[in-house]
N, C-alpha and C positions, 0 to 999 in steps of 0.2 A: 200358510206359514205355521209351523209347529211351535209349541212352547219352547222346545230346545233351540230352535233357530232364533227365536225372539230373545231368549236368554243369552245366546252366544253373541248376538249383535250388541245387546246391552252391556255384557261383560267386556267386549272388545272396546267399546266407546269408553267405558269406565277405566280400563287399563291404560288406554292411550292418553286419556285426560290426566290420569295419575302420573304417568311418566312425564308428560309435558309440564305438569305443575312442579315436579321435583327436580327437573333438569336445572343444573346450576345452583341448587340449594346447598349451602354448606352442611346443613344437618338434614338427614333424611329419617323417615320413621324407622324405628328399630324392628328388625325382622322377628325377634322373639315376641315382642308385644303384639305385633300383627298376627302372629300364629296363634297365640293364646286367645286373642279377641275373636279371630275367625272360628276357632274351636268352640268357644262359648256361644257365639251367635248361631253356629250350626246346630248345637244341642238344643238351644232355645227354639230355633226354627222347627226342628224335628218334633219337639214336644208340642208346641203350641199349634203348629199347622195340623198335626195329627188330631189334636182336640177339636179344632175348628172344623176340620173335614168330617170327623166322626159325628159332631153335633149337627151337621148339615148346613153350616153357615155358607159354605161354598163348595163347588165341585168342579172338576176338570173334565172336558170331553176326552174320553180315553183314546180316541183316534189321533189326537194331537200330542199325546205324551210319549216319551221315550220308553216308558214301561218300568223304569227303575224307581223304586220307592224306598224311603227310609221311614218306617212306621207307615202312616198313610200319606205322608208328604212326598210328592213327586220330586225327582232329582232337580227339575227345573226351578223349583222354589228356592233352592240354595244359591242361585245366582245373585239374588238381591242382597242378602247379607254379605256375600263376598264383594260385591260392588261397593257396599258401604265401607268395608274394611280397606278397600283400595283407595276410594275417593276421599273420605273424610280426613285421614291422616295427611294425605297429599295436599288437600286444601289448607289444612292447618299449617303445614310446613311452608307452603307458598305465602300464606298471609303473614306468618312470623318473619319470613325473609323480607317481605315488602315493608313490614313495620320496622325492621332493623335498618333497612336502607334509608327509610324516611327519617328515622331517629338519628342516624349517623350523618345524614346530609344536613339536618337542622343543627346538629352540634358543630359541624364544620362551618356553617354560616355564622354562628355566634362567635366562633373563635377568631 
């Protein structure tokens, strides 16, 4: 299995989980905020992965890479920040919706 295949599976699971968490939510994460966050994380990933690879902290087997690099960071490394951008706001949305339902149910019981 190549790193690209592993990243694709990881992103597919993250995207499906994010969609499942946001289904039925009244409020969903704002697309502009997600875009800005993804851009910032991609820049940070490019910079710090390049530094870590250049200093020899880790390396990738070239046979398993797609061959596209940003700095020294392979394209596959950018799947993980993207998964974070998808999953964390979706989880936050789902937890807020659950808390709202619990709070409103408790208020109805008191009334």
